[in-house]
BALOBA-1460 file (C-alpha; in Angstrom, 3 decimals):
// residues 245
<rec num="1" residu="m" x="-30.825" y="33.082" z="86.227"/>
<rec num="2" residu="n" x="-34.778" y="31.395" z="85.505"/>
<rec num="3" residu="l" x="-33.485" y="27.952" z="86.132"/>
<rec num="4" residu="v" x="-31.275" y="26.480" z="89.231"/>
<rec num="5" residu="l" x="-28.995" y="23.327" z="87.835"/>
<rec num="6" residu="l" x="-28.862" y="20.793" z="90.475"/>
<rec num="7" residu="t" x="-27.117" y="17.009" z="90.886"/>
<rec num="8" residu="e" x="-28.482" y="14.059" z="92.361"/>
<rec num="9" residu="k" x="-27.334" y="14.575" z="95.330"/>
<rec num="10" residu="e" x="-28.532" y="18.523" z="96.075"/>
<rec num="11" residu="l" x="-31.612" y="17.572" z="95.550"/>
<rec num="12" residu="v" x="-31.752" y="15.402" z="98.583"/>
<rec num="13" residu="d" x="-29.518" y="18.007" z="100.817"/>
<rec num="14" residu="g" x="-30.192" y="20.933" z="99.778"/>
<rec num="15" residu="l" x="-27.534" y="23.833" z="99.062"/>
<rec num="16" residu="a" x="-25.412" y="25.686" z="101.674"/>
<rec num="17" residu="l" x="-26.112" y="29.215" z="102.326"/>
<rec num="18" residu="e" x="-22.614" y="30.220" z="100.698"/>
<rec num="19" residu="d" x="-23.583" y="28.523" z="97.778"/>
<rec num="20" residu="a" x="-23.730" y="31.332" z="95.126"/>
<rec num="21" residu="r" x="-27.330" y="29.498" z="94.192"/>
<rec num="22" residu="s" x="-28.434" y="29.852" z="97.349"/>
<rec num="23" residu="i" x="-27.150" y="33.665" z="97.891"/>
<rec num="24" residu="h" x="-28.778" y="34.348" z="93.828"/>
<rec num="25" residu="l" x="-32.162" y="32.861" z="95.256"/>
<rec num="26" residu="l" x="-32.641" y="34.514" z="99.151"/>
<rec num="27" residu="h" x="-30.418" y="37.454" z="98.590"/>
<rec num="28" residu="t" x="-31.019" y="38.700" z="94.771"/>
<rec num="29" residu="v" x="-34.310" y="37.692" z="94.380"/>
<rec num="30" residu="g" x="-35.094" y="37.252" z="98.099"/>
<rec num="31" residu="l" x="-37.207" y="33.879" z="98.252"/>
<rec num="32" residu="k" x="-38.362" y="33.233" z="101.403"/>
<rec num="33" residu="v" x="-40.085" y="29.450" z="103.093"/>
<rec num="34" residu="g" x="-42.670" y="29.295" z="100.923"/>
<rec num="35" residu="a" x="-41.408" y="30.346" z="97.788"/>
<rec num="36" residu="t" x="-40.984" y="28.790" z="94.416"/>
<rec num="37" residu="f" x="-38.018" y="28.723" z="91.909"/>
<rec num="38" residu="h" x="-37.755" y="26.721" z="88.600"/>
<rec num="39" residu="i" x="-35.002" y="23.793" z="89.076"/>
<rec num="40" residu="g" x="-33.135" y="20.899" z="86.960"/>
<rec num="41" residu="i" x="-31.361" y="17.847" z="87.066"/>
<rec num="42" residu="k" x="-28.694" y="18.246" z="84.780"/>
<rec num="43" residu="n" x="-29.307" y="16.485" z="81.087"/>
<rec num="44" residu="a" x="-32.915" y="14.808" z="83.100"/>
<rec num="45" residu="r" x="-36.186" y="16.934" z="84.313"/>
<rec num="46" residu="r" x="-36.727" y="20.121" z="85.112"/>
<rec num="47" residu="g" x="-39.338" y="20.814" z="87.922"/>
<rec num="48" residu="l" x="-41.180" y="23.639" z="90.332"/>
<rec num="49" residu="a" x="-39.306" y="23.913" z="93.931"/>
<rec num="50" residu="t" x="-41.337" y="25.349" z="96.641"/>
<rec num="51" residu="i" x="-38.798" y="26.451" z="100.205"/>
<rec num="52" residu="t" x="-39.311" y="24.692" z="102.699"/>
<rec num="53" residu="a" x="-36.641" y="25.591" z="105.389"/>
<rec num="54" residu="t" x="-33.465" y="28.653" z="104.954"/>
<rec num="55" residu="q" x="-31.291" y="26.969" z="107.958"/>
<rec num="56" residu="p" x="-29.156" y="25.265" z="108.089"/>
<rec num="57" residu="k" x="-29.754" y="24.604" z="104.550"/>
<rec num="58" residu="l" x="-31.192" y="26.166" z="102.098"/>
<rec num="59" residu="i" x="-34.086" y="22.993" z="101.692"/>
<rec num="60" residu="f" x="-36.889" y="22.553" z="99.090"/>
<rec num="61" residu="t" x="-39.522" y="20.099" z="98.043"/>
<rec num="62" residu="v" x="-39.783" y="19.733" z="94.175"/>
<rec num="63" residu="k" x="-42.793" y="18.522" z="91.511"/>
<rec num="64" residu="f" x="-41.318" y="17.119" z="87.971"/>
<rec num="65" residu="e" x="-42.350" y="17.807" z="85.302"/>
<rec num="66" residu="d" x="-43.709" y="14.720" z="83.267"/>
<rec num="67" residu="e" x="-41.870" y="14.723" z="79.998"/>
<rec num="68" residu="v" x="-38.591" y="15.199" z="79.960"/>
<rec num="69" residu="q" x="-37.383" y="18.076" z="77.898"/>
<rec num="70" residu="k" x="-35.711" y="17.119" z="74.795"/>
<rec num="71" residu="r" x="-32.625" y="18.988" z="73.226"/>
<rec num="72" residu="f" x="-32.561" y="19.898" z="68.927"/>
<rec num="73" residu="p" x="-31.728" y="17.989" z="66.383"/>
<rec num="74" residu="v" x="-28.069" y="20.338" z="65.498"/>
<rec num="75" residu="t" x="-24.715" y="19.927" z="65.819"/>
<rec num="76" residu="v" x="-22.571" y="23.486" z="65.545"/>
<rec num="77" residu="i" x="-18.967" y="23.101" z="64.636"/>
<rec num="78" residu="v" x="-16.559" y="26.548" z="65.022"/>
<rec num="79" residu="g" x="-13.106" y="26.925" z="64.435"/>
<rec num="80" residu="l" x="-11.715" y="27.983" z="68.155"/>
<rec num="81" residu="p" x="-12.125" y="31.586" z="68.357"/>
<rec num="82" residu="r" x="-10.919" y="34.024" z="71.139"/>
<rec num="83" residu="p" x="-12.027" y="32.917" z="74.718"/>
<rec num="84" residu="q" x="-14.259" y="35.656" z="75.349"/>
<rec num="85" residu="t" x="-15.909" y="35.013" z="71.806"/>
<rec num="86" residu="a" x="-15.782" y="31.339" z="72.955"/>
<rec num="87" residu="k" x="-17.682" y="32.633" z="76.123"/>
<rec num="88" residu="k" x="-20.367" y="33.972" z="73.975"/>
<rec num="89" residu="v" x="-20.806" y="31.034" z="71.514"/>
<rec num="90" residu="l" x="-21.469" y="28.039" z="74.226"/>
<rec num="91" residu="h" x="-24.055" y="30.418" z="76.336"/>
<rec num="92" residu="d" x="-26.186" y="31.263" z="73.655"/>
<rec num="93" residu="l" x="-26.213" y="27.718" z="72.055"/>
<rec num="94" residu="a" x="-26.700" y="26.277" z="75.155"/>
<rec num="95" residu="s" x="-29.654" y="28.630" z="75.794"/>
<rec num="96" residu="v" x="-31.272" y="27.908" z="72.120"/>
<rec num="97" residu="g" x="-31.087" y="24.091" z="72.759"/>
<rec num="98" residu="i" x="-28.291" y="22.717" z="70.389"/>
<rec num="99" residu="d" x="-27.236" y="19.268" z="71.175"/>
<rec num="100" residu="k" x="-23.507" y="19.280" z="70.303"/>
<rec num="101" residu="i" x="-20.745" y="21.665" z="70.088"/>
<rec num="102" residu="i" x="-17.453" y="21.306" z="68.503"/>
<rec num="103" residu="f" x="-14.818" y="23.764" z="68.962"/>
<rec num="104" residu="f" x="-12.109" y="22.690" z="66.464"/>
<rec num="105" residu="d" x="-8.335" y="24.257" z="66.254"/>
<rec num="106" residu="t" x="-8.158" y="25.802" z="63.169"/>
<rec num="107" residu="e" x="-5.335" y="26.791" z="60.380"/>
<rec num="108" residu="k" x="-5.377" y="30.649" z="60.705"/>
<rec num="109" residu="g" x="-6.688" y="30.884" z="64.233"/>
<rec num="110" residu="d" x="-4.059" y="31.787" z="67.350"/>
<rec num="111" residu="a" x="-3.192" y="28.679" z="68.616"/>
<rec num="112" residu="g" x="-3.118" y="30.901" z="71.866"/>
<rec num="113" residu="y" x="-6.687" y="30.597" z="72.765"/>
<rec num="114" residu="a" x="-6.353" y="26.990" z="73.048"/>
<rec num="115" residu="m" x="-4.039" y="27.865" z="76.251"/>
<rec num="116" residu="s" x="-6.673" y="29.839" z="78.261"/>
<rec num="117" residu="s" x="-8.397" y="28.568" z="80.832"/>
<rec num="118" residu="l" x="-11.459" y="28.769" z="79.744"/>
<rec num="119" residu="w" x="-9.995" y="25.107" z="77.616"/>
<rec num="120" residu="k" x="-7.438" y="24.086" z="80.395"/>
<rec num="121" residu="d" x="-9.185" y="24.562" z="83.273"/>
<rec num="122" residu="r" x="-12.696" y="23.578" z="82.051"/>
<rec num="123" residu="e" x="-13.908" y="27.179" z="82.945"/>
<rec num="124" residu="w" x="-16.606" y="26.705" z="79.453"/>
<rec num="125" residu="i" x="-18.218" y="24.381" z="82.076"/>
<rec num="126" residu="e" x="-19.899" y="27.604" z="83.765"/>
<rec num="127" residu="h" x="-20.378" y="29.329" z="80.409"/>
<rec num="128" residu="v" x="-23.051" y="26.362" z="78.964"/>
<rec num="129" residu="d" x="-24.443" y="25.817" z="82.003"/>
<rec num="130" residu="k" x="-25.515" y="29.366" z="82.646"/>
<rec num="131" residu="g" x="-26.855" y="29.668" z="79.396"/>
<rec num="132" residu="t" x="-29.241" y="26.364" z="80.134"/>
<rec num="133" residu="e" x="-30.032" y="27.822" z="83.348"/>
<rec num="134" residu="q" x="-31.086" y="31.422" z="81.236"/>
<rec num="135" residu="a" x="-32.908" y="29.232" z="78.750"/>
<rec num="136" residu="c" x="-35.002" y="27.692" z="81.434"/>
<rec num="137" residu="s" x="-33.845" y="24.045" z="80.501"/>
<rec num="138" residu="a" x="-31.571" y="21.101" z="82.469"/>
<rec num="139" residu="q" x="-30.745" y="19.933" z="78.773"/>
<rec num="140" residu="v" x="-27.163" y="20.850" z="78.752"/>
<rec num="141" residu="p" x="-25.470" y="20.061" z="75.379"/>
<rec num="142" residu="e" x="-22.431" y="18.420" z="74.673"/>
<rec num="143" residu="v" x="-19.040" y="20.590" z="74.021"/>
<rec num="144" residu="i" x="-16.483" y="18.758" z="72.163"/>
<rec num="145" residu="r" x="-12.955" y="19.623" z="71.694"/>
<rec num="146" residu="c" x="-10.790" y="18.936" z="68.784"/>
<rec num="147" residu="s" x="-7.261" y="19.991" z="67.469"/>
<rec num="148" residu="n" x="-8.460" y="20.485" z="63.721"/>
<rec num="149" residu="l" x="-11.508" y="19.849" z="60.774"/>
<rec num="150" residu="t" x="-10.690" y="15.857" z="60.478"/>
<rec num="151" residu="e" x="-11.097" y="15.290" z="64.001"/>
<rec num="152" residu="a" x="-14.232" y="17.368" z="64.282"/>
<rec num="153" residu="l" x="-16.343" y="15.886" z="61.439"/>
<rec num="154" residu="a" x="-15.444" y="12.311" z="62.651"/>
<rec num="155" residu="n" x="-17.617" y="13.748" z="65.539"/>
<rec num="156" residu="i" x="-20.763" y="14.072" z="63.343"/>
<rec num="157" residu="d" x="-23.514" y="12.309" z="62.112"/>
<rec num="158" residu="a" x="-22.565" y="11.722" z="58.310"/>
<rec num="159" residu="s" x="-25.561" y="11.432" z="57.403"/>
<rec num="160" residu="a" x="-27.234" y="15.070" z="58.558"/>
<rec num="161" residu="w" x="-27.869" y="18.270" z="56.584"/>
<rec num="162" residu="k" x="-24.312" y="19.850" z="56.648"/>
<rec num="163" residu="v" x="-24.016" y="23.181" z="55.656"/>
<rec num="164" residu="a" x="-20.814" y="25.484" z="56.337"/>
<rec num="165" residu="l" x="-21.299" y="29.549" z="56.474"/>
<rec num="166" residu="d" x="-19.290" y="31.315" z="54.244"/>
<rec num="167" residu="p" x="-19.738" y="34.654" z="52.756"/>
<rec num="168" residu="y" x="-17.088" y="33.997" z="50.372"/>
<rec num="169" residu="e" x="-17.568" y="31.366" z="48.798"/>
<rec num="170" residu="a" x="-21.170" y="30.809" z="49.397"/>
<rec num="171" residu="s" x="-23.793" y="31.455" z="46.090"/>
<rec num="172" residu="q" x="-26.919" y="30.623" z="48.247"/>
<rec num="173" residu="a" x="-28.687" y="32.619" z="51.419"/>
<rec num="174" residu="l" x="-29.098" y="29.546" z="54.477"/>
<rec num="175" residu="g" x="-32.427" y="30.600" z="54.650"/>
<rec num="176" residu="e" x="-33.108" y="29.314" z="50.790"/>
<rec num="177" residu="s" x="-31.582" y="25.878" z="51.210"/>
<rec num="178" residu="a" x="-33.532" y="22.797" z="51.571"/>
<rec num="179" residu="p" x="-33.012" y="20.636" z="54.843"/>
<rec num="180" residu="t" x="-31.588" y="16.665" z="53.129"/>
<rec num="181" residu="a" x="-32.302" y="15.123" z="56.646"/>
<rec num="182" residu="n" x="-34.290" y="15.242" z="59.644"/>
<rec num="183" residu="r" x="-30.789" y="16.381" z="61.773"/>
<rec num="184" residu="a" x="-27.972" y="18.316" z="61.242"/>
<rec num="185" residu="v" x="-24.454" y="19.982" z="61.476"/>
<rec num="186" residu="l" x="-23.672" y="23.792" z="60.964"/>
<rec num="187" residu="a" x="-19.551" y="24.747" z="60.391"/>
<rec num="188" residu="i" x="-18.592" y="28.420" z="61.094"/>
<rec num="189" residu="g" x="-14.938" y="29.422" z="60.532"/>
<rec num="190" residu="p" x="-12.760" y="30.987" z="62.976"/>
<rec num="191" residu="e" x="-12.541" y="34.457" z="62.940"/>
<rec num="192" residu="r" x="-10.180" y="34.772" z="60.182"/>
<rec num="193" residu="g" x="-12.125" y="32.841" z="57.915"/>
<rec num="194" residu="w" x="-11.473" y="29.420" z="56.377"/>
<rec num="195" residu="s" x="-8.426" y="28.276" z="55.150"/>
<rec num="196" residu="a" x="-8.769" y="27.063" z="51.461"/>
<rec num="197" residu="a" x="-7.605" y="23.419" z="52.237"/>
<rec num="198" residu="e" x="-10.587" y="23.599" z="55.155"/>
<rec num="199" residu="r" x="-12.793" y="24.559" z="52.610"/>
<rec num="200" residu="v" x="-11.392" y="22.077" z="50.085"/>
<rec num="201" residu="f" x="-12.477" y="18.907" z="52.833"/>
<rec num="202" residu="l" x="-15.551" y="20.354" z="53.856"/>
<rec num="203" residu="l" x="-16.869" y="20.040" z="50.659"/>
<rec num="204" residu="k" x="-15.413" y="16.806" z="50.300"/>
<rec num="205" residu="y" x="-17.598" y="16.071" z="53.187"/>
<rec num="206" residu="n" x="-20.932" y="17.117" z="51.276"/>
<rec num="207" residu="f" x="-21.672" y="20.426" z="53.040"/>
<rec num="208" residu="t" x="-22.935" y="22.902" z="51.267"/>
<rec num="209" residu="l" x="-22.125" y="26.885" z="51.611"/>
<rec num="210" residu="c" x="-24.488" y="29.032" z="52.570"/>
<rec num="211" residu="h" x="-23.743" y="32.840" z="53.402"/>
<rec num="212" residu="l" x="-26.077" y="35.026" z="55.863"/>
<rec num="213" residu="g" x="-26.487" y="38.114" z="53.441"/>
<rec num="214" residu="d" x="-23.578" y="40.447" z="52.109"/>
<rec num="215" residu="r" x="-22.412" y="41.223" z="55.687"/>
<rec num="216" residu="i" x="-19.476" y="39.749" z="57.590"/>
<rec num="217" residu="l" x="-20.699" y="38.953" z="61.138"/>
<rec num="218" residu="r" x="-18.738" y="38.464" z="64.375"/>
<rec num="219" residu="v" x="-18.256" y="34.920" z="65.345"/>
<rec num="220" residu="e" x="-21.058" y="34.482" z="68.040"/>
<rec num="221" residu="s" x="-23.437" y="36.268" z="66.045"/>
<rec num="222" residu="a" x="-22.922" y="34.105" z="62.922"/>
<rec num="223" residu="a" x="-23.311" y="30.773" z="65.385"/>
<rec num="224" residu="l" x="-26.575" y="32.103" z="67.196"/>
<rec num="225" residu="a" x="-28.137" y="33.508" z="63.636"/>
<rec num="226" residu="g" x="-26.902" y="30.487" z="61.541"/>
<rec num="227" residu="s" x="-28.297" y="28.543" z="64.587"/>
<rec num="228" residu="m" x="-32.149" y="29.998" z="64.471"/>
<rec num="229" residu="i" x="-32.597" y="29.727" z="61.122"/>
<rec num="230" residu="i" x="-30.923" y="25.958" z="61.040"/>
<rec num="231" residu="l" x="-33.807" y="25.172" z="63.369"/>
<rec num="232" residu="s" x="-36.441" y="26.738" z="61.487"/>
<rec num="233" residu="q" x="-35.813" y="25.650" z="58.200"/>
<rec num="234" residu="l" x="-35.888" y="21.513" z="60.360"/>
<rec num="235" residu="n" x="-38.872" y="22.733" z="61.970"/>
<rec num="236" residu="v" x="-38.210" y="21.541" z="65.124"/>
<rec num="237" residu="w" x="-39.794" y="24.268" z="67.732"/>
<rec num="238" residu="e" x="-41.567" y="22.564" z="70.638"/>
<rec num="239" residu="k" x="-44.438" y="24.380" z="72.424"/>
<rec num="240" residu="h" x="-43.423" y="26.007" z="76.158"/>
<rec num="241" residu="r" x="-44.257" y="23.942" z="78.845"/>
<rec num="242" residu="s" x="-44.530" y="26.831" z="81.735"/>
<rec num="243" residu="l" x="-43.446" y="24.928" z="85.131"/>
<rec num="244" residu="a" x="-46.152" y="27.290" z="86.644"/>
<rec num="245" residu="p" x="-48.518" y="24.826" z="89.202"/>
C-alpha cells in the first residue's frame, strides 16, 4: 500500500485504531507521531499526511498537491472471466490508471461467474481500490458490469480509437497499429475467446482486430500488456510527481 484512500469525513475525524488502514500504518509499517504517509481522497486530491496523534484515534494533518492527478483516456472492455482473474484485472488496470473498465457476459463464458460474491456483494470495490493505492494514486477507474457486448459498447466513446485483441483472426500486431483518436477502447475476449457473432459485432462497430504475438495470453496478462501498449501509442504518459515535502 503506497497510499491510503480516505473519505472527506475521515480526513476530518481521523481513523479508528481498529481500522485496517490504521493497523497497517501503526503496526505493520510502524509509524509514530511526526511520521508521514501518502493519502488520497477518492477521485480527487492526493496529499502528504503527518501523524499528530495515535490516541484515541489516528489523527493527522495533510498538505495536498496543487494539481489533481488524471486518469488515462482508455476504456478496457473485458469478457467476464472467473472471479480470481477478474480480481487481478481490477487491481492491475487500476494501478495503470485506466479511466473505465467494463465487464460483460459473453456467449462462451460461464454464467456462474456473474453469481460470484465479487459482483453480488460488490467485493470488486476492494480490489480496484487496492490497485489504486498500490500506484500511489487517488484516481479510481469507473467499473461497469454489462449483460452482453451490445450493452458494453453502449458505454464507450464511439469516436475513440477502437481495438480488439484476437490472436486467431487479427492480421496486425497492436504495437504496429496507429491511433485514430486521442482516446482508446481496448476490447479483450473471455477465457474461451470471442464467439463468431461477437467478432462480427466488433467489426460492425469499427474495431480493429490486433494481436500481441504468437502466444495465447491469460486474460489478465492480455489486459495489462494491451493497455500499456495502447497508452504508449497514445503517448499520454505523465512525469512522476513526488508527494515528498
